[in-house]
N, C-alpha and C positions, 0 to 999 in steps of 0.2 A: 815536286813532292808534297805531299798532302800532309799537314800538321794535325789533321782531324784524328782525335783519338776516339776509340771505342770503349764503352764502359764494361768492364769485364764482370759477367754475371755467373753465378754458380748455375750448374745444369739442373734444370727440373724437368720432371716427366711430365710433357704437356698433355697426355693422354687421360690422366687421372688427377682430379683436383687435389691439391695437398690437403691431407687430412680427411679425405673423403671416406666413406664406409667401404667402398671397392678396394681403396689402398689398404685400409687396416685388415680387411679379409685376406688379401694377397699376403700381407706380412705374416699374418697368423697361420696360413697354410704353409708358408716357407719355414717358419720357426718349427711347426710341427713335423715337417719332412725332416729338418735338419736335426731334431731331437730323435726321430726314429733311426736316423743313419748312425747317431752317436750311441744309440742303446745297442743296434747291432754290432757296433764296433767294440763296444765294452764288454760284450759277451765273452766270457772265458771259458775254456773247455778243461776241465781237469783229465790228465792222463796219469792213471795210477802207475807206481813203478813195477816194470816187467823186464826180463831178458829177452822176452819173446820179439824177435826181429820184425815180424809181421806188424806188431803193435808200434814199433819204432818207425816202419815204413809208413804207416799210417798217420802217425803224428807228424812225420816229416811233410807229407802231402798236405796236411792241414796247414803247416807253417807256411808252405808254399803259396798257398791260397790266401794268406795274410791273417789267419785266425789266431787269437791270443790263447797260449797254452799254459796251464800251470802244471808243472810235472810234479808227481808225489816221489816220496821217499819210501825205503824199504820198510815195511810194518807200520805205515802212516794210517791212522783212521782220520780221513779228512773231515773238516767241518766245512762244508760246502759254502755255508752263508758267510763265514769269515774269511774265506779265500775268494769270495764273489763269483763263484762259478755256478752256473745254472745249469751247464751242460757237462755231459761226461764221455769219454771214449770206453766203449765197452765191447766185449767179443760176443757176437751172436752168430750161431752156426759157422764158426771158423772164420768169420768176417768181422772187421773192426768197424763199428757205426758210433756215430755221435747221437746220444739219447740225453733227454732232460733227467737232471738228478732227482732223486726221489726223497 
């Protein structure tokens, strides 16, 4: 049996020298991609109060897709900036679609 011990070393990426410009550029691209994903995930959709079942079905489909919804209350005048909503579920030609808030 060998009593030889190997020195444990932390893994390093041998393809890019540590601190290289290429490594920093890749990190910047990765951070930008993550920020873009976070921004899309943080988008909230305002759904005004309604007893219309078609609107509720459309809201349910959005939830199933993983969208964040903010539901309004009866008679509410929404402040979109305060609610953090940049999108809104609106009815156009009998169909419910997501549009930017104005």
